[in-house]
Each structure stands twice: as C-alpha cells, then as structure tokens.
C-alpha positions as CSV (number, residue, x, y, z in Angstrom):
1,X,0.8,-22.6,-1.3
2,X,-0.1,-21.5,-4.8
3,X,-3.8,-21.4,-4.0
4,X,-3.2,-19.3,-0.9
5,X,-1.1,-16.9,-3.0
6,X,-3.8,-16.6,-5.6
7,X,-6.4,-15.8,-2.9
8,X,-4.2,-13.1,-1.3
9,X,-3.5,-11.7,-4.8
10,X,-7.2,-11.5,-5.6
11,X,-8.0,-9.8,-2.3
12,X,-5.2,-7.3,-2.9
13,X,-6.8,-6.2,-6.1
14,X,-10.4,-6.0,-4.8
15,X,-11.6,-4.0,-1.8
16,X,-15.1,-5.4,-2.3
17,X,-16.4,-8.4,-4.2
18,X,-20.1,-8.7,-5.2
19,X,-21.5,-12.2,-4.4
20,X,-25.1,-11.8,-5.4
21,X,-26.2,-11.0,-8.0
22,X,-23.4,-12.3,-10.1
23,X,-20.9,-9.6,-10.8
24,X,-20.1,-8.4,-14.4
25,X,-16.4,-9.2,-13.9
26,X,-14.9,-12.3,-12.1
27,X,-12.9,-11.7,-9.0
28,X,-9.6,-12.7,-10.5
29,X,-9.5,-9.8,-12.9
30,X,-6.4,-7.7,-12.1
31,X,-7.2,-4.3,-10.8
32,X,-10.9,-5.1,-10.3
33,X,-13.0,-2.4,-8.5
34,X,-10.6,0.4,-9.3
35,X,-12.1,1.8,-12.5
36,X,-15.3,3.9,-12.7
37,X,-18.1,2.9,-13.1
38,X,-18.0,-0.9,-12.9
39,X,-14.6,-1.8,-11.7
40,X,-12.6,-2.5,-14.9
41,X,-11.6,0.1,-17.5
42,X,-9.2,3.0,-18.1
43,X,-10.5,5.3,-15.5
44,X,-9.5,5.2,-11.8
45,X,-11.2,5.2,-8.4
46,X,-11.8,8.9,-8.3
47,X,-13.4,8.8,-11.8
48,X,-11.5,11.9,-13.0
49,X,-11.7,11.0,-16.7
50,X,-15.0,12.5,-18.0
51,X,-14.8,10.3,-21.1
52,X,-14.7,7.1,-19.2
53,X,-17.7,7.0,-17.0
54,X,-19.7,4.5,-19.0
55,X,-19.0,0.7,-19.3
56,X,-20.6,-0.9,-22.5
57,X,-19.1,-4.3,-21.9
58,X,-22.3,-6.1,-20.7
59,X,-21.7,-9.8,-20.0
60,X,-24.7,-11.6,-21.2
61,X,-23.5,-15.0,-19.9
62,X,-23.4,-13.5,-16.3
63,X,-26.7,-11.6,-16.3
64,X,-29.4,-12.5,-13.8
65,X,-33.2,-12.2,-14.4
66,X,-35.6,-10.8,-11.8
67,X,-39.2,-9.8,-11.7
68,X,-39.7,-6.0,-12.0
69,X,-40.6,-4.4,-8.7
70,X,-39.4,-7.3,-6.6
71,X,-37.2,-7.2,-3.6
72,X,-33.8,-8.9,-3.7
73,X,-30.9,-9.4,-1.4
74,X,-27.6,-8.0,-2.5
75,X,-24.5,-9.6,-0.9
76,X,-20.8,-8.7,-1.0
77,X,-17.6,-9.3,0.8
78,X,-15.5,-6.4,2.2
79,X,-11.8,-7.2,2.1
80,X,-10.3,-4.1,3.6
81,X,-11.5,-2.0,6.5
82,X,-12.3,1.6,5.3
83,X,-15.0,3.7,6.9
84,X,-17.4,5.4,4.5
85,X,-20.6,4.5,2.7
86,X,-22.1,1.9,0.4
87,X,-24.5,2.8,-2.3
88,X,-26.5,0.6,-4.7
89,X,-27.9,2.3,-7.8
90,X,-29.7,1.3,-11.0
91,X,-29.4,2.1,-14.7
92,X,-32.3,0.9,-16.8
93,X,-30.3,0.9,-20.1
94,X,-26.5,0.4,-19.9
95,X,-24.0,1.3,-17.2
96,X,-23.5,5.1,-17.0
97,X,-22.3,6.9,-13.9
98,X,-24.7,9.8,-14.5
99,X,-27.7,7.4,-14.6
100,X,-26.5,5.6,-11.5
101,X,-26.3,8.9,-9.7
102,X,-29.9,9.7,-10.7
103,X,-31.3,6.4,-9.5
104,X,-29.8,5.3,-6.1
105,X,-31.7,2.5,-4.5
106,X,-30.1,2.4,-1.1
107,X,-27.2,4.3,0.6
108,X,-25.9,3.2,4.0
109,X,-23.0,4.1,6.3
110,X,-20.0,1.8,6.9
111,X,-18.6,3.4,10.1
112,X,-16.0,0.7,11.0
113,X,-15.2,-1.3,7.9
114,X,-14.8,-5.0,7.4
115,X,-17.3,-6.0,10.0
116,X,-20.2,-6.5,7.6
117,X,-23.8,-6.5,8.8
118,X,-24.6,-10.2,8.9
119,X,-22.7,-11.4,11.9
120,X,-20.6,-13.5,9.5
121,X,-17.2,-11.7,9.3
122,X,-17.0,-9.1,6.5
123,X,-20.1,-10.2,4.6
124,X,-22.8,-7.5,3.9
125,X,-26.4,-8.1,3.0
126,X,-28.9,-5.4,2.0
127,X,-32.5,-5.9,0.7
128,X,-33.1,-3.7,-2.3
129,X,-36.4,-3.1,-4.1
130,X,-35.9,-3.1,-7.9
131,X,-37.7,-0.5,-10.1
132,X,-41.1,-1.6,-11.5
133,X,-39.9,-1.3,-15.1
134,X,-39.1,-3.9,-17.7
135,X,-35.6,-3.9,-19.2
136,X,-33.2,-6.2,-20.9
137,X,-30.0,-4.1,-20.6
138,X,-30.2,-2.9,-17.0
139,X,-27.4,-2.8,-14.4
140,X,-27.0,-2.6,-10.7
141,X,-24.0,-0.7,-9.4
142,X,-22.4,-1.2,-5.9
143,X,-19.9,1.4,-4.8
144,X,-17.8,1.6,-1.7
145,X,-16.9,5.3,-1.0
146,X,-14.1,5.0,1.6
147,X,-13.1,8.6,2.5
148,X,-14.4,8.4,6.1
149,X,-17.6,10.3,5.4
150,X,-20.4,8.3,7.0
151,X,-23.1,10.9,7.5
152,X,-24.4,12.1,4.1
153,X,-25.6,9.9,1.3
154,X,-23.5,9.8,-1.9
155,X,-24.9,12.1,-4.6
156,X,-21.9,11.5,-6.9
157,X,-18.6,9.6,-6.3
158,X,-16.5,11.6,-8.7
159,X,-13.4,13.0,-7.0
160,X,-13.8,10.6,-4.0
161,X,-11.9,7.5,-3.2
162,X,-14.3,4.8,-4.5
163,X,-14.4,1.2,-5.5
164,X,-16.9,-0.2,-8.0
165,X,-18.8,-3.3,-8.8
166,X,-21.7,-3.9,-11.3
167,X,-24.2,-6.7,-11.9
168,X,-25.9,-7.2,-15.3
169,X,-29.6,-7.9,-14.7
170,X,-32.8,-8.2,-16.7
171,X,-36.2,-7.3,-15.4
172,X,-39.3,-9.1,-16.7
173,X,-43.0,-8.9,-15.9
174,X,-43.3,-12.4,-14.5
175,X,-40.9,-15.4,-14.3
176,X,-42.3,-18.7,-15.4
177,X,-43.6,-21.1,-12.7
178,X,-41.9,-24.5,-12.3
179,X,-43.1,-27.0,-14.9
180,X,-44.8,-29.2,-12.3
181,X,-46.0,-28.5,-8.7
182,X,-45.0,-32.0,-7.7
183,X,-41.5,-31.4,-8.9
184,X,-41.1,-27.9,-7.5
185,X,-37.9,-25.9,-7.4
186,X,-36.4,-25.0,-4.0
187,X,-38.2,-22.5,-1.8
188,X,-35.5,-19.9,-2.6
189,X,-36.3,-20.1,-6.3
190,X,-40.0,-19.4,-5.5
191,X,-39.2,-16.4,-3.2
192,X,-40.7,-13.0,-4.1
193,X,-37.6,-11.9,-6.0
194,X,-37.5,-15.2,-7.9
195,X,-34.4,-15.6,-10.0
196,X,-34.8,-17.3,-13.4
197,X,-33.6,-20.9,-13.3
198,X,-30.9,-21.8,-15.8
199,X,-31.7,-24.0,-18.8
200,X,-29.6,-26.8,-17.4
201,X,-31.6,-26.8,-14.1
202,X,-34.9,-26.9,-16.0
203,X,-33.6,-29.7,-18.2
204,X,-32.6,-31.7,-15.1
205,X,-35.9,-31.0,-13.4
206,X,-37.8,-32.2,-16.5
207,X,-35.9,-35.4,-16.6
208,X,-36.6,-36.1,-12.9
209,X,-40.3,-35.5,-13.4
210,X,-40.3,-37.7,-16.5
211,X,-38.5,-40.5,-14.6
212,X,-41.0,-40.3,-11.8
213,X,-44.0,-40.6,-14.2
214,X,-42.5,-43.3,-16.4
215,X,-44.4,-46.6,-16.1
216,X,-42.3,-49.4,-14.5
217,X,-42.1,-52.7,-16.3
C-alpha cells in the first residue's frame, strides 16, 4: 500500500518524466517539473520570474556522454493528458532558458495527451540529432507546453503553462571502442549515438575478458 501511495504521489508532482537520457533531478523530488527552466527551483510553470530562468545545479553524477553530431532517442512518460506541444532544446554551456529558446532541436504537437507515440501507453520517443560541437557542460531541455495550442512551434514558453525537464550531457569527438572485439558490448552500446559505458561496466568487461584468456591448469 505504501509503495502504491508513493507512486501516485510522484505522478501527482510530475506531469512528465524524462526516461532517457537520465534526468537532472530524480522523479521523487517534490514539485518536479513545475519550475523554469529544468523542473526544480524558485520559479513556476509560467516562468514569470526573470531572475530565475537559469539552473546552475548541474548533476555530474547523472550526466550522459554522447558523440557530437550523433542521433539519439529521447524517451519520456506523460502522466497527465494535456493537449499542446513538446519541445526539445539544447544549451552548449549551462541551462539557460534564453539559450534553449535559441537552439530548439525538435518541436512536435501533442493533440490528445497521454497517448504517447510508441504504441505503449503514455510513452513518447523522439529521435534528436545533437549539435556537432564539443562541450562538457551542455544540457538538453524537454518542455511540455500544455495550453491547447498544437499548431505553432514554441518560440518561448514564458507566460504559458509549461512543465520542464533537463538532462545533463557531455558531447565528445569520439567515444572509446570496447577493449576487445571478442568481448564486445551490447549492440545498443555500439549504436551511432553510442553512450559512454560506466567505469563499473568496463571493469566487469575487463574481468570477463581476462578470465576467458587465463590459462587453465
């Protein structure tokens, strides 16, 4: 019963939840999504405070590394049905609303709400091509503008009923190949957008390869 209550409580606070890449803030943060520009802060969902349109709280332990110029899949869950639009934008240094407004990557209508586009309930997936630039402090922003306007792309969410999510990312020239072709990572890890494997995964892979090559007595 407690677990069910926590799930409902989380959904009540979050209209959308970013699944991939990993979001800056975990989904149990109270009030998540409601503050411009990344979902947590002192602003609100219409972003009316001009002094609070930047979020400096980058979470290095939740950042994901991609190759610059690669195409990735952004996935999220829509908890509540509101018609409007989704926009994914990019900031190459920090998380500032003005920079997001200048660098939209994709902007799509959501005419019905909570039906997703994957055939799997409320899950949304969009392919996004990342900028061909190197950065170690860049951010993706996902916004849900839910005021019923589905026709025109979103030039600026200020003054509109909007929910926010951000993902901390790093763009590099080239991700390292797996240490051994005979001990390759999964095909997903070798896809064009290639996500950098964690140190734990690389250590485990190295141990497996060593064990395979170790002479038997």
